[in-house]
C-alpha positions in Angstrom: 156.5 60.1 42.7 156.8 59.4 39.4 153.1 57.8 39.2 151.5 59.4 41.5 149.9 63.0 41.2 148.3 65.1 44.0 145.5 67.5 43.2 143.8 69.6 45.8 140.8 71.2 45.4 138.9 73.5 47.9 137.4 72.3 51.5 135.2 69.2 51.6 135.3 69.2 47.7 137.8 66.4 46.7 136.2 63.7 47.3 133.2 64.8 44.9 135.5 65.3 42.6 137.6 61.1 43.1 134.3 60.0 42.5 134.5 61.7 38.8 137.8 60.9 38.5 137.3 57.0 39.0 134.3 56.8 37.1 136.3 57.9 33.5 137.2 55.7 31.9 140.4 53.6 33.6 143.2 54.2 30.3 145.5 56.2 32.4 144.7 56.8 36.0 144.6 53.1 37.8 142.6 55.0 40.8 142.2 57.5 43.7 142.3 58.4 46.8 140.5 61.7 48.4 141.2 62.9 51.8 138.5 65.8 52.5 141.3 68.7 50.3 143.7 66.2 48.4 143.1 63.9 46.3 146.2 61.1 45.3 145.9 59.5 42.1 147.8 56.6 40.7 148.5 56.9 37.6 149.8 53.8 35.2 152.8 54.4 34.0 154.9 58.3 34.3 154.2 59.6 30.6 150.0 59.2 31.8 150.5 60.7 35.3 152.1 64.0 33.7 148.6 63.7 30.8 146.3 63.9 34.0 148.3 66.7 35.8 148.9 68.0 32.3 144.5 67.9 32.3 143.9 69.0 35.1 145.1 72.5 34.6 144.1 72.5 31.5 140.4 72.0 33.6 141.6 74.1 36.2 142.2 76.9 34.1 146.0 76.9 34.7 147.5 74.3 32.1 148.3 74.6 28.2 144.9 75.7 26.9 143.5 76.8 29.9 143.6 81.2 30.9 146.1 82.2 33.3 
């Protein structure tokens, strides 16, 4: 789906990561839904979803600018 970003975390970590995302300025993400190890992020647009995915990839060390 163009405006949803799915993120896998370690077991039991999704709610903590989602809370950090929810506390960030709401310029591109409308909100999150977190389970045990998966987060769905609702982006404000398709372009915003791409930005969120790229930024998370960089922070995880798997995106542009991150270590392979």
